[in-house]
gemmi code that builds the backbone of each chain (N, CA, C; Angstrom):
import gemmi

chains = {
    "A": [
        ("MET", (37.826, 7.117, 0.990), (36.342, 7.202, 1.156), (35.849, 5.789, 1.174)),
        ("GLN", (34.929, 5.555, 2.009), (34.281, 4.193, 2.036), (33.383, 4.040, 0.913)),
        ("THR", (33.438, 2.804, 0.305), (32.540, 2.557, -0.789), (31.335, 1.943, -0.292)),
        ("LEU", (30.225, 2.325, -0.844), (28.951, 1.853, -0.514), (28.618, 0.542, -1.049)),
        ("SER", (28.073, -0.342, -0.364), (27.703, -1.699, -0.733), (26.694, -1.610, -2.017)),
        ("LYS", (27.131, -2.222, -3.093), (26.245, -2.093, -4.267), (24.846, -2.623, -4.019)),
        ("LYS", (24.750, -3.680, -3.106), (23.466, -4.293, -2.837), (22.628, -3.273, -2.051)),
        ("GLY", (23.203, -2.598, -1.151), (22.403, -1.677, -0.265), (21.872, -0.453, -1.126)),
        ("VAL", (22.740, -0.021, -2.083), (22.277, 1.081, -2.838), (21.266, 0.675, -3.750)),
        ("ARG", (21.348, -0.554, -4.362), (20.365, -1.121, -5.264), (18.978, -1.135, -4.596)),
        ("LEU", (18.981, -1.642, -3.441), (17.725, -1.761, -2.659), (17.078, -0.367, -2.455)),
        ("TRP", (17.914, 0.597, -2.013), (17.461, 1.954, -1.697), (16.999, 2.590, -3.046)),
        ("ARG", (17.691, 2.336, -4.141), (17.304, 2.944, -5.371), (15.973, 2.388, -5.865)),
        ("TRP", (15.766, 1.067, -5.812), (14.586, 0.422, -6.229), (13.381, 0.809, -5.394)),
        ("GLN", (13.569, 0.973, -4.044), (12.481, 1.600, -3.267), (11.990, 2.878, -3.813)),
        ("ARG", (13.006, 3.727, -4.113), (12.555, 5.157, -4.649), (11.970, 5.080, -6.003)),
        ("ILE", (12.410, 4.128, -6.941), (11.782, 4.064, -8.286), (10.406, 3.551, -8.127)),
        ("THR", (10.307, 2.514, -7.508), (8.889, 1.930, -7.138), (7.958, 2.859, -6.448)),
        ("ALA", (8.646, 3.675, -5.479), (7.717, 4.673, -4.733), (7.250, 5.657, -5.726)),
        ("ILE", (7.997, 6.268, -6.628), (7.565, 7.205, -7.613), (6.426, 6.664, -8.441)),
        ("MET", (6.668, 5.370, -8.951), (5.612, 4.724, -9.809), (4.391, 4.476, -8.931)),
        ("LEU", (4.512, 4.256, -7.710), (3.264, 3.917, -6.902), (2.530, 5.199, -6.517)),
        ("ILE", (3.210, 6.311, -6.476), (2.428, 7.568, -6.194), (1.488, 7.799, -7.203)),
        ("VAL", (1.769, 7.689, -8.436), (0.901, 7.778, -9.574), (-0.107, 6.608, -9.624)),
        ("GLY", (0.482, 5.411, -9.574), (-0.282, 4.164, -9.798), (-1.346, 3.993, -8.764)),
        ("ILE", (-0.985, 4.102, -7.562), (-2.022, 3.787, -6.420), (-3.050, 4.857, -6.474)),
        ("SER", (-2.684, 6.098, -6.661), (-3.750, 7.158, -6.740), (-4.740, 6.866, -7.851)),
        ("LEU", (-4.218, 6.548, -8.949), (-5.078, 6.233, -10.161), (-5.951, 5.013, -9.846)),
        ("HIS", (-5.238, 3.921, -9.304), (-5.877, 2.654, -8.901), (-7.082, 2.981, -8.010)),
        ("PHE", (-6.825, 3.758, -6.960), (-7.899, 4.105, -6.045), (-9.049, 4.884, -6.681)),
        ("ALA", (-8.726, 5.794, -7.538), (-9.663, 6.682, -8.138), (-10.535, 5.726, -9.076)),
        ("VAL", (-9.929, 5.090, -9.907), (-10.703, 4.183, -10.885), (-11.644, 3.174, -10.242)),
        ("THR", (-11.044, 2.527, -9.216), (-11.917, 1.451, -8.493), (-12.996, 2.062, -7.619)),
        ("HIS", (-12.828, 3.248, -7.100), (-13.812, 3.749, -6.050), (-14.754, 4.736, -6.680)),
        ("PHE", (-14.240, 5.605, -7.648), (-14.983, 6.743, -8.035), (-15.630, 6.629, -9.390)),
        ("LEU", (-14.984, 5.791, -10.297), (-15.552, 5.870, -11.658), (-16.430, 4.645, -12.010)),
        ("GLY", (-17.033, 4.015, -11.030), (-17.901, 2.826, -11.445), (-19.159, 2.715, -10.622)),
        ("ASP", (-19.849, 1.639, -10.775), (-21.014, 1.298, -10.047), (-20.659, 0.539, -8.771)),
        ("GLN", (-21.642, -0.079, -8.305), (-21.463, -1.044, -7.206), (-20.420, -2.080, -7.532)),
        ("LEU", (-19.458, -2.151, -6.523), (-18.219, -3.004, -6.784), (-18.689, -4.368, -6.883)),
        ("GLY", (-18.281, -5.118, -7.907), (-18.525, -6.549, -8.123), (-17.802, -7.030, -9.287)),
        ("PHE", (-18.018, -8.195, -9.603), (-17.144, -8.888, -10.833), (-17.436, -8.070, -12.075)),
        ("THR", (-18.716, -7.768, -12.325), (-18.992, -7.046, -13.624), (-18.232, -5.864, -13.792)),
        ("VAL", (-18.230, -4.934, -12.739), (-17.490, -3.638, -12.939), (-16.110, -3.829, -13.195)),
        ("VAL", (-15.459, -4.671, -12.339), (-14.016, -4.913, -12.396), (-13.748, -5.601, -13.848)),
        ("ASN", (-14.546, -6.678, -14.163), (-14.362, -7.245, -15.453), (-14.378, -6.260, -16.701)),
        ("GLU", (-15.383, -5.411, -16.661), (-15.491, -4.508, -17.772), (-14.258, -3.490, -17.871)),
        ("ARG", (-13.847, -2.971, -16.693), (-12.622, -2.249, -16.715), (-11.479, -2.990, -17.351)),
        ("LEU", (-11.330, -4.270, -16.978), (-10.172, -5.044, -17.315), (-10.302, -5.540, -18.839)),
        ("GLN", (-11.354, -5.121, -19.520), (-11.428, -5.473, -20.963), (-10.461, -4.523, -21.787)),
        ("HIS", (-10.112, -3.421, -21.263), (-9.211, -2.487, -21.869), (-7.770, -2.808, -21.622)),
        ("ILE", (-7.022, -2.937, -22.735), (-5.620, -3.409, -22.576), (-4.767, -2.476, -21.597)),
        ("PHE", (-5.200, -1.238, -21.640), (-4.513, -0.251, -20.762), (-4.605, -0.700, -19.255)),
        ("TRP", (-5.813, -1.035, -18.840), (-5.990, -1.492, -17.462), (-5.264, -2.758, -17.157)),
        ("ILE", (-5.332, -3.674, -18.153), (-4.653, -5.030, -17.816), (-3.175, -4.770, -17.569)),
        ("ILE", (-2.542, -3.905, -18.464), (-1.098, -3.771, -18.334), (-0.826, -2.923, -17.050)),
        ("PHE", (-1.721, -1.875, -16.802), (-1.536, -1.048, -15.630), (-1.698, -1.864, -14.345)),
        ("ASP", (-2.738, -2.688, -14.260), (-2.926, -3.500, -13.067), (-1.709, -4.530, -12.831)),
        ("ALA", (-1.284, -5.188, -14.009), (-0.197, -6.076, -13.746), (1.030, -5.431, -13.260)),
        ("LEU", (1.335, -4.208, -13.886), (2.640, -3.515, -13.496), (2.398, -3.019, -12.054)),
        ("LEU", (1.262, -2.626, -11.718), (0.999, -2.088, -10.353), (1.228, -3.308, -9.308)),
        ("LEU", (0.651, -4.538, -9.670), (0.914, -5.573, -8.861), (2.400, -5.725, -8.514)),
        ("LEU", (3.283, -5.879, -9.578), (4.627, -6.138, -9.435), (5.327, -4.986, -8.708)),
        ("THR", (5.032, -3.812, -8.964), (5.633, -2.536, -8.465), (5.253, -2.546, -6.912)),
        ("ALA", (4.055, -2.778, -6.470), (3.615, -2.757, -5.169), (4.361, -3.929, -4.329)),
        ("LEU", (4.505, -5.075, -5.017), (5.152, -6.140, -4.279), (6.524, -5.863, -4.082)),
        ("VAL", (7.309, -5.294, -4.978), (8.754, -5.036, -4.841), (8.820, -3.951, -3.821)),
        ("HIS", (8.102, -2.954, -3.849), (8.175, -1.794, -2.819), (7.817, -2.392, -1.494)),
        ("GLY", (6.810, -3.161, -1.367), (6.322, -3.605, 0.026), (7.249, -4.649, 0.614)),
        ("PHE", (7.649, -5.584, -0.106), (8.743, -6.475, 0.403), (10.025, -5.930, 0.540)),
        ("GLY", (10.413, -4.960, -0.339), (11.624, -4.295, -0.215), (11.639, -3.449, 1.178)),
        ("GLY", (10.480, -2.916, 1.487), (10.387, -2.179, 2.711), (10.545, -3.178, 3.881)),
        ("LEU", (9.782, -4.261, 3.778), (9.909, -5.216, 4.915), (11.207, -5.699, 5.129)),
        ("TRP", (11.964, -5.916, 3.981), (13.386, -6.354, 4.144), (14.238, -5.348, 4.700)),
        ("SER", (13.924, -3.990, 4.346), (14.686, -2.902, 5.018), (14.454, -2.896, 6.482)),
        ("VAL", (13.339, -3.086, 6.817), (13.067, -3.120, 8.305), (13.936, -4.311, 8.951)),
        ("TYR", (13.895, -5.481, 8.366), (14.541, -6.621, 8.944), (16.165, -6.321, 9.018)),
        ("LEU", (16.655, -5.713, 7.884), (18.052, -5.286, 7.910), (18.501, -4.524, 9.106)),
        ("ASP", (17.596, -3.683, 9.684), (17.998, -2.769, 10.712), (18.158, -3.541, 12.112)),
        ("TYR", (17.725, -4.798, 12.103), (17.685, -5.598, 13.388), (18.708, -6.657, 13.373)),
        ("ASN", (20.030, -6.281, 13.134), (21.105, -7.175, 13.219), (21.066, -8.257, 12.318)),
        ("ALA", (20.624, -8.160, 11.128), (20.360, -9.205, 10.140), (21.781, -9.784, 9.730)),
        ("LYS", (22.028, -10.898, 9.854), (23.253, -11.498, 9.501), (23.242, -13.001, 9.291)),
        ("GLY", (24.251, -13.506, 8.662), (24.435, -15.021, 8.580), (23.405, -15.756, 7.820)),
        ("THR", (23.364, -17.003, 8.333), (22.437, -18.027, 7.630), (20.981, -17.607, 7.588)),
        ("ILE", (20.530, -17.124, 8.640), (19.044, -16.638, 8.723), (18.849, -15.566, 7.758)),
        ("LYS", (19.787, -14.600, 7.616), (19.633, -13.459, 6.679), (19.517, -14.092, 5.279)),
        ("LYS", (20.482, -14.928, 4.908), (20.414, -15.530, 3.597), (19.071, -16.233, 3.338)),
        ("PHE", (18.658, -17.013, 4.307), (17.386, -17.749, 4.125), (16.227, -16.857, 3.939)),
        ("LEU", (16.077, -15.854, 4.842), (14.930, -14.885, 4.738), (15.113, -14.128, 3.372)),
        ("GLY", (16.313, -13.752, 2.973), (16.479, -12.980, 1.821), (15.993, -13.768, 0.642)),
        ("TRP", (16.113, -15.076, 0.542), (15.667, -15.880, -0.552), (14.198, -16.102, -0.464)),
        ("THR", (13.745, -16.193, 0.754), (12.302, -16.366, 1.112), (11.474, -15.037, 0.575)),
        ("VAL", (12.101, -13.803, 0.945), (11.396, -12.758, 0.362), (11.359, -12.729, -1.168)),
        ("ALA", (12.434, -13.001, -1.768), (12.550, -13.004, -3.201), (11.414, -13.994, -3.815)),
        ("PHE", (11.502, -15.067, -3.104), (10.470, -16.209, -3.548), (9.070, -15.692, -3.523)),
        ("LEU", (8.773, -14.971, -2.318), (7.387, -14.548, -2.046), (6.991, -13.410, -3.149)),
        ("VAL", (7.949, -12.596, -3.447), (7.633, -11.617, -4.460), (7.265, -12.237, -5.835)),
        ("ILE", (8.134, -13.242, -6.195), (7.890, -13.890, -7.412), (6.525, -14.691, -7.339)),
        ("ALA", (6.328, -15.429, -6.211), (5.072, -16.181, -6.077), (3.793, -15.351, -6.126)),
        ("PHE", (3.828, -14.293, -5.262), (2.689, -13.483, -5.401), (2.446, -12.806, -6.673)),
        ("THR", (3.543, -12.497, -7.428), (3.449, -11.894, -8.816), (2.696, -12.890, -9.721)),
        ("ILE", (3.164, -14.148, -9.584), (2.529, -15.133, -10.445), (1.074, -15.409, -10.051)),
        ("TYR", (0.859, -15.571, -8.783), (-0.520, -15.793, -8.300), (-1.379, -14.717, -8.584)),
        ("GLY", (-0.900, -13.423, -8.325), (-1.750, -12.243, -8.631), (-2.062, -12.205, -10.084)),
        ("SER", (-1.077, -12.586, -11.046), (-1.291, -12.460, -12.462), (-2.354, -13.446, -12.852)),
        ("LEU", (-2.277, -14.590, -12.278), (-3.377, -15.614, -12.561), (-4.770, -15.053, -12.130)),
        ("ALA", (-4.769, -14.455, -10.850), (-6.063, -13.941, -10.368), (-6.513, -12.844, -11.353)),
        ("LEU", (-5.593, -12.061, -11.856), (-5.974, -10.959, -12.774), (-6.535, -11.557, -14.109)),
        ("ALA", (-5.892, -12.679, -14.622), (-6.430, -13.317, -15.804), (-7.814, -13.753, -15.638)),
        ("PHE", (-8.179, -14.287, -14.441), (-9.573, -14.763, -14.127), (-10.526, -13.603, -13.850)),
        ("LEU", (-9.911, -12.336, -13.670), (-10.782, -11.277, -13.476), (-11.131, -10.656, -15.044)),
        ("ILE", (-10.262, -11.024, -15.949), (-10.405, -10.513, -17.284), (-11.252, -11.431, -18.142)),
        ("LEU", (-11.147, -12.750, -17.974), (-11.906, -13.632, -18.636), (-13.297, -13.588, -18.369)),
        ("ARG", (-14.225, -13.864, -19.520), (-15.631, -13.609, -19.369), (-16.173, -15.095, -19.265)),
    ],
    "B": [
        ("MET", (17.115, -8.806, 22.663), (15.683, -8.409, 22.513), (15.591, -6.874, 22.814)),
        ("GLY", (16.397, -6.468, 23.836), (16.372, -4.912, 24.097), (16.783, -4.149, 22.847)),
        ("LYS", (17.789, -4.732, 21.997), (18.114, -3.993, 20.971), (17.066, -3.885, 19.953)),
        ("ASN", (16.182, -4.879, 19.906), (15.161, -4.844, 18.805), (14.039, -3.781, 19.129)),
        ("LEU", (14.038, -3.400, 20.425), (13.005, -2.392, 20.775), (13.658, -0.997, 20.710)),
        ("ASP", (14.893, -0.879, 20.232), (15.382, 0.461, 20.166), (14.529, 1.408, 19.324)),
        ("TRP", (13.770, 0.886, 18.276), (13.052, 1.878, 17.447), (11.894, 2.401, 18.343)),
        ("LEU", (11.334, 1.677, 19.136), (10.238, 2.223, 20.025), (10.927, 3.214, 20.980)),
        ("ARG", (12.027, 2.951, 21.520), (12.565, 3.859, 22.467), (13.014, 5.248, 21.771)),
        ("ASP", (13.684, 4.982, 20.597), (13.980, 6.250, 19.874), (12.757, 7.117, 19.508)),
        ("ALA", (11.678, 6.497, 19.055), (10.561, 7.160, 18.700), (10.070, 8.112, 19.948)),
        ("TRP", (10.243, 7.408, 21.157), (9.669, 8.089, 22.283), (10.655, 9.114, 22.866)),
        ("ILE", (11.967, 8.848, 22.983), (12.814, 9.889, 23.584), (13.421, 10.965, 22.603)),
        ("ASN", (13.386, 10.644, 21.383), (13.936, 11.700, 20.374), (12.710, 12.475, 19.944)),
        ("LYS", (12.435, 13.508, 20.669), (11.260, 14.233, 20.383), (11.491, 15.262, 19.227)),
        ("HIS", (11.664, 14.752, 18.091), (11.669, 15.716, 16.973), (10.720, 14.897, 15.847)),
        ("LEU", (10.213, 15.796, 14.962), (9.211, 15.299, 14.015), (9.790, 14.215, 13.150)),
        ("ALA", (10.922, 14.381, 12.754), (11.485, 13.404, 11.836), (11.491, 11.962, 12.264)),
        ("GLN", (11.837, 11.828, 13.764), (11.849, 10.586, 14.346), (10.351, 9.863, 14.294)),
        ("TRP", (9.388, 10.664, 14.448), (7.964, 10.356, 14.382), (7.565, 9.947, 12.962)),
        ("ALA", (8.085, 10.724, 12.059), (7.889, 10.451, 10.556), (8.297, 9.125, 10.277)),
        ("PHE", (9.631, 8.906, 10.787), (10.270, 7.509, 10.371), (9.425, 6.446, 10.945)),
        ("PHE", (9.046, 6.540, 12.189), (8.238, 5.500, 12.903), (6.939, 5.193, 12.226)),
        ("ILE", (6.200, 6.314, 11.998), (4.825, 6.139, 11.355), (4.873, 5.637, 9.994)),
        ("ASN", (5.925, 6.003, 9.165), (6.189, 5.597, 7.882), (6.463, 4.115, 7.914)),
        ("ARG", (7.305, 3.538, 8.848), (7.482, 2.081, 9.013), (6.229, 1.360, 9.363)),
        ("LEU", (5.479, 1.847, 10.364), (4.341, 1.261, 10.803), (3.348, 1.079, 9.672)),
        ("THR", (3.076, 2.289, 8.934), (2.041, 2.135, 7.912), (2.537, 1.381, 6.903)),
        ("GLY", (3.830, 1.329, 6.545), (4.375, 0.601, 5.443), (4.236, -0.987, 5.762)),
        ("VAL", (4.476, -1.455, 7.016), (4.273, -2.807, 7.244), (2.742, -3.128, 7.185)),
        ("VAL", (1.967, -2.308, 7.768), (0.475, -2.561, 7.685), (-0.060, -2.761, 6.260)),
        ("ILE", (0.376, -1.882, 5.423), (0.003, -1.728, 3.944), (0.511, -3.049, 3.291)),
        ("ALA", (1.771, -3.401, 3.628), (2.372, -4.582, 2.964), (1.612, -5.851, 3.333)),
        ("LEU", (1.149, -5.951, 4.583), (0.270, -7.096, 5.028), (-1.071, -6.941, 4.322)),
        ("TYR", (-1.590, -5.730, 4.216), (-2.908, -5.689, 3.492), (-2.750, -6.091, 2.115)),
        ("LEU", (-1.627, -5.721, 1.470), (-1.458, -6.078, 0.075), (-1.719, -7.567, -0.208)),
        ("MET", (-1.128, -8.373, 0.670), (-1.187, -9.827, 0.511), (-2.747, -10.259, 0.628)),
        ("VAL", (-3.443, -9.669, 1.587), (-4.834, -10.019, 1.723), (-5.529, -9.536, 0.476)),
        ("HIS", (-5.280, -8.376, 0.097), (-5.927, -7.791, -1.127), (-5.757, -8.746, -2.345)),
        ("ILE", (-4.608, -9.288, -2.570), (-4.260, -10.149, -3.655), (-5.212, -11.459, -3.544)),
        ("PHE", (-5.245, -11.933, -2.339), (-5.922, -13.148, -2.116), (-7.524, -12.951, -2.338)),
        ("ILE", (-8.014, -11.761, -1.902), (-9.364, -11.408, -2.096), (-9.812, -11.405, -3.647)),
        ("ASN", (-8.838, -10.751, -4.400), (-9.087, -10.573, -5.741), (-8.767, -11.915, -6.592)),
        ("SER", (-8.365, -12.931, -5.881), (-8.100, -14.178, -6.536), (-9.232, -15.118, -6.378)),
        ("ILE", (-10.328, -14.633, -5.704), (-11.630, -15.409, -5.519), (-12.185, -15.880, -6.878)),
        ("PRO", (-12.232, -14.981, -7.910), (-12.738, -15.445, -9.203), (-11.908, -16.718, -9.723)),
        ("LEU", (-10.557, -16.681, -9.508), (-9.724, -17.739, -10.000), (-10.009, -19.042, -9.303)),
        ("ILE", (-10.353, -19.025, -7.966), (-10.619, -20.264, -7.342), (-12.084, -20.549, -7.114)),
        ("PHE", (-12.889, -19.486, -6.860), (-14.373, -19.927, -6.606), (-15.252, -19.378, -7.619)),
        ("GLY", (-14.859, -18.517, -8.542), (-15.673, -18.023, -9.606), (-16.221, -16.618, -9.409)),
        ("PRO", (-16.808, -15.983, -10.541), (-17.220, -14.661, -10.396), (-18.337, -14.341, -9.402)),
        ("GLU", (-19.227, -15.207, -9.363), (-20.472, -15.000, -8.334), (-19.910, -14.927, -6.854)),
        ("ALA", (-19.043, -15.917, -6.560), (-18.456, -15.930, -5.163), (-17.766, -14.611, -4.864)),
        ("TYR", (-17.059, -14.103, -5.914), (-16.392, -12.856, -5.838), (-17.387, -11.710, -5.458)),
        ("THR", (-18.285, -11.534, -6.257), (-19.317, -10.389, -6.032), (-20.012, -10.634, -4.678)),
        ("LYS", (-20.375, -11.864, -4.332), (-20.990, -11.990, -3.024), (-19.991, -11.640, -1.972)),
        ("THR", (-18.749, -12.067, -1.950), (-17.803, -11.735, -0.970), (-17.662, -10.207, -0.791)),
        ("LEU", (-17.527, -9.450, -1.989), (-17.391, -8.137, -1.897), (-18.584, -7.336, -1.236)),
        ("HIS", (-19.827, -7.913, -1.502), (-20.928, -7.365, -0.956), (-20.977, -7.585, 0.511)),
        ("ALA", (-20.581, -8.798, 0.883), (-20.608, -9.223, 2.357), (-19.585, -8.471, 3.162)),
        ("MET", (-18.585, -7.858, 2.452), (-17.514, -7.087, 3.118), (-17.947, -5.636, 3.440)),
        ("GLU", (-19.164, -5.232, 2.998), (-19.549, -3.905, 3.225), (-20.235, -3.667, 4.566)),
        ("THR", (-19.561, -4.167, 5.570), (-20.131, -4.072, 6.952), (-19.383, -2.757, 7.557)),
        ("PRO", (-20.042, -2.147, 8.520), (-19.537, -0.917, 9.207), (-18.161, -1.171, 9.721)),
        ("LEU", (-17.826, -2.260, 10.371), (-16.510, -2.505, 10.805), (-15.497, -2.503, 9.821)),
        ("LEU", (-15.688, -3.091, 8.790), (-14.664, -3.203, 7.593), (-14.660, -1.832, 6.945)),
        ("ARG", (-15.772, -1.088, 6.943), (-15.646, 0.303, 6.375), (-14.759, 1.150, 7.258)),
        ("ILE", (-14.858, 0.980, 8.617), (-13.911, 1.808, 9.444), (-12.556, 1.384, 9.121)),
        ("PHE", (-12.247, -0.005, 8.928), (-10.993, -0.439, 8.638), (-10.449, 0.263, 7.256)),
        ("GLU", (-11.436, 0.288, 6.386), (-10.990, 0.818, 5.080), (-10.654, 2.323, 5.214)),
        ("VAL", (-11.322, 2.988, 6.003), (-11.040, 4.455, 6.243), (-9.532, 4.518, 6.852)),
        ("LEU", (-9.241, 3.711, 7.876), (-8.002, 3.819, 8.458), (-6.911, 3.357, 7.441)),
        ("LEU", (-7.180, 2.350, 6.612), (-6.270, 1.940, 5.636), (-5.964, 2.984, 4.715)),
        ("ILE", (-6.982, 3.766, 4.215), (-6.781, 4.876, 3.309), (-5.954, 5.959, 3.925)),
        ("THR", (-6.143, 6.188, 5.155), (-5.364, 7.190, 5.862), (-3.933, 6.769, 6.060)),
        ("ALA", (-3.720, 5.363, 6.226), (-2.398, 4.941, 6.316), (-1.655, 5.079, 4.958)),
        ("VAL", (-2.336, 4.702, 3.919), (-1.746, 4.844, 2.611), (-1.340, 6.312, 2.281)),
        ("ALA", (-2.345, 7.141, 2.752), (-2.179, 8.657, 2.436), (-0.893, 9.119, 3.124)),
        ("PHE", (-0.845, 8.827, 4.435), (0.416, 9.315, 5.202), (1.652, 8.742, 4.609)),
        ("HIS", (1.671, 7.390, 4.359), (2.826, 6.821, 3.718), (3.305, 7.474, 2.456)),
        ("MET", (2.247, 7.771, 1.577), (2.533, 8.441, 0.387), (3.074, 9.813, 0.538)),
        ("PHE", (2.322, 10.590, 1.323), (2.824, 11.998, 1.505), (4.135, 12.115, 2.212)),
        ("ASN", (4.435, 11.328, 3.136), (5.628, 11.381, 3.897), (6.737, 10.805, 2.833)),
        ("GLY", (6.313, 9.815, 2.036), (7.277, 9.340, 1.036), (7.652, 10.398, 0.063)),
        ("ILE", (6.606, 11.186, -0.381), (6.944, 12.288, -1.321), (7.980, 13.243, -0.600)),
        ("ARG", (7.544, 13.516, 0.834), (8.595, 14.367, 1.508), (10.018, 13.907, 1.511)),
        ("ILE", (10.134, 12.570, 1.644), (11.528, 11.944, 1.599), (12.118, 12.113, 0.234)),
        ("LEU", (11.222, 11.921, -0.843), (11.783, 12.032, -2.153), (12.232, 13.572, -2.374)),
        ("LEU", (11.412, 14.508, -1.872), (11.825, 15.874, -2.115), (13.067, 16.237, -1.411)),
        ("VAL", (13.296, 15.758, -0.045), (14.286, 16.076, 0.683), (15.609, 15.481, 0.064)),
        ("ASP", (15.490, 14.153, -0.462), (16.570, 13.501, -0.997), (17.058, 14.138, -2.418)),
        ("TYR", (16.072, 14.411, -3.230), (16.454, 14.739, -4.703), (16.553, 16.288, -4.797)),
        ("PHE", (15.853, 17.038, -3.943), (15.937, 18.488, -4.148), (16.763, 19.100, -2.891)),
        ("LYS", (17.461, 18.311, -2.146), (18.321, 18.669, -1.096), (17.588, 19.562, -0.152)),
        ("LEU", (16.337, 19.358, 0.286), (15.460, 20.112, 1.208), (15.639, 19.705, 2.653)),
        ("SER", (16.878, 19.285, 3.069), (16.930, 18.817, 4.471), (16.518, 19.835, 5.455)),
        ("ARG", (16.811, 21.105, 5.220), (16.505, 22.188, 6.138), (14.932, 22.390, 6.190)),
        ("GLN", (14.222, 21.934, 5.215), (12.810, 22.112, 5.198), (12.025, 20.960, 5.529)),
        ("GLN", (12.786, 19.890, 6.061), (12.072, 18.683, 6.200), (10.937, 18.698, 7.252)),
        ("SER", (11.057, 19.422, 8.286), (10.101, 19.612, 9.341), (8.778, 20.208, 8.780)),
        ("ILE", (8.990, 21.253, 7.976), (7.856, 21.874, 7.406), (7.135, 20.997, 6.383)),
        ("LEU", (7.972, 20.254, 5.649), (7.421, 19.172, 4.712), (6.601, 18.146, 5.457)),
        ("PHE", (7.035, 17.820, 6.714), (6.357, 16.841, 7.435), (4.983, 17.421, 7.909)),
        ("VAL", (4.965, 18.667, 8.295), (3.693, 19.321, 8.628), (2.782, 19.242, 7.440)),
        ("PHE", (3.167, 19.558, 6.327), (2.401, 19.518, 5.104), (1.745, 18.018, 4.940)),
        ("ALA", (2.643, 17.006, 5.023), (2.396, 15.656, 4.814), (1.329, 15.365, 5.880)),
        ("PHE", (1.487, 15.741, 7.088), (0.578, 15.446, 8.090), (-0.843, 16.020, 7.801)),
        ("LEU", (-0.765, 17.365, 7.429), (-2.071, 18.008, 7.135), (-2.812, 17.335, 5.954)),
        ("LEU", (-2.114, 17.061, 4.930), (-2.783, 16.439, 3.861), (-3.366, 15.123, 4.138)),
        ("THR", (-2.608, 14.321, 5.140), (-3.188, 13.094, 5.554), (-4.562, 13.289, 6.280)),
        ("ILE", (-4.484, 14.351, 7.059), (-5.754, 14.602, 7.944), (-6.860, 14.905, 6.817)),
        ("VAL", (-6.528, 15.700, 5.821), (-7.681, 16.044, 4.776), (-8.186, 14.761, 4.135)),
        ("VAL", (-7.208, 13.676, 3.919), (-7.713, 12.459, 3.232), (-8.408, 11.717, 4.238)),
        ("PHE", (-8.065, 11.700, 5.530), (-8.767, 11.072, 6.497), (-10.213, 11.475, 6.641)),
        ("ILE", (-10.403, 12.832, 6.621), (-11.674, 13.461, 6.759), (-12.518, 13.203, 5.522)),
        ("GLY", (-11.904, 13.352, 4.331), (-12.516, 12.982, 3.102), (-12.978, 11.439, 3.114)),
        ("ALA", (-12.143, 10.570, 3.495), (-12.651, 9.131, 3.604), (-13.784, 8.902, 4.511)),
        ("LEU", (-13.647, 9.597, 5.636), (-14.626, 9.487, 6.679), (-16.071, 9.910, 6.165)),
        ("ILE", (-16.080, 11.075, 5.419), (-17.269, 11.666, 4.953), (-17.770, 10.742, 3.836)),
        ("LEU", (-16.846, 10.192, 3.002), (-17.279, 9.273, 1.988), (-18.018, 7.968, 2.421)),
        ("TYR", (-17.400, 7.414, 3.548), (-17.864, 6.307, 4.117), (-18.868, 6.409, 5.353)),
        ("TRP", (-19.181, 7.674, 5.703), (-19.954, 7.974, 6.788), (-21.313, 7.123, 6.719)),
        ("PRO", (-22.002, 7.398, 5.504), (-23.316, 6.661, 5.460), (-23.226, 5.178, 5.641)),
        ("ASP", (-22.151, 4.591, 5.104), (-21.974, 3.191, 5.262), (-21.614, 2.714, 6.564)),
        ("ILE", (-21.047, 3.612, 7.460), (-20.634, 3.204, 8.704), (-21.937, 3.351, 9.747)),
        ("PHE", (-22.406, 4.645, 9.569), (-23.473, 4.960, 10.584), (-24.898, 4.928, 9.999)),
        ("GLY", (-25.054, 4.955, 8.647), (-26.340, 5.022, 8.072), (-26.957, 3.774, 7.987)),
        ("SER", (-27.924, 3.768, 6.989), (-28.717, 2.424, 6.723), (-27.807, 1.524, 5.981)),
        ("GLY", (-26.637, 1.975, 5.586), (-25.587, 0.905, 4.913), (-25.590, 0.897, 3.461)),
        ("GLN", (-25.975, -0.178, 2.997), (-25.637, -0.656, 1.662), (-25.716, 0.385, 0.525)),
        ("HIS", (-24.657, 0.387, -0.285), (-24.543, 0.926, -1.605), (-24.792, 2.469, -1.682)),
        ("GLU", (-24.580, 3.191, -0.486), (-24.835, 4.573, -0.559), (-23.711, 5.349, -1.227)),
        ("ILE", (-22.455, 4.856, -1.152), (-21.358, 5.440, -1.868), (-21.647, 5.572, -3.377)),
        ("ALA", (-22.066, 4.424, -3.900), (-22.381, 4.366, -5.395), (-23.530, 5.344, -5.730)),
        ("ALA", (-24.536, 5.432, -4.893), (-25.612, 6.280, -5.112), (-25.127, 7.653, -5.082)),
        ("ILE", (-24.351, 8.157, -4.195), (-23.946, 9.573, -4.021), (-23.149, 9.892, -5.201)),
        ("LEU", (-22.176, 8.924, -5.730), (-21.330, 9.342, -6.710), (-21.859, 9.139, -8.155)),
        ("ASN", (-23.130, 8.631, -8.279), (-23.696, 8.375, -9.652), (-24.926, 8.962, -9.893)),
    ],
}
model = gemmi.Model(1)
for chain_id, residues in chains.items():
    chain = gemmi.Chain(chain_id)
    for i, (resn, *xyz) in enumerate(residues, 1):
        res = gemmi.Residue()
        res.name, res.seqid = resn, gemmi.SeqId(i, " ")
        for name, pos in zip(("N", "CA", "C"), xyz):
            atom = gemmi.Atom()
            atom.name, atom.element = name, gemmi.Element(name[0])
            atom.pos, atom.b_iso = gemmi.Position(*pos), 0.0
            res.add_atom(atom)
        chain.add_residue(res)
    model.add_chain(chain)
structure = gemmi.Structure()
structure.add_model(model)
structure.setup_entities()
């Protein structure tokens, strides 16, 4: 029996784990930002983010969405004869982008929290 | 180059729902992934330009054109999510035989969300515009 590449299964598994998290997370995120507030602006967002629950929720949602999104983009790339040096380079680029966007997004989140 | 367009050819000649589900899931996924990056940048405006600039930008974005884009984005997210749930169900509950029916459900739910979003944003797209969503919901 052919063994499955551990890397391939890992990507597959993480797509599904993040997918399940996002089903709940994105629905809640959309509901709270569109339906439970006043006119969208800094004040509304800032007030919501005074609660530790939403700080943690938003930070986790950021990371989860980035992993799922870039994981998906990577999966698309893998389907098109991905190999060799280009694949290695793009792979590390994607990993870098996930980390970079997480850090940048977290900084942005901090400045939405601060009064 | 021809090999890279196989996915388009496949979606066209393999006339079964699962092929379309795959294609639309990928399409919506890519669009949403790109949107995510834009979304992060927009919400980093307080970081770079301060709170007032953020509020001003959000208000400036309430144009009919962008509202239409939002409706389409919501629809895309809805399809991607419902089809994603279909995939999870097929994988973890072994419902391969029901995958077509599940796709119909996913599609119908997407239509419901699309109509809902359209209704919600209708005043902002076709009406006098500003702040009507908040007025309706509060």
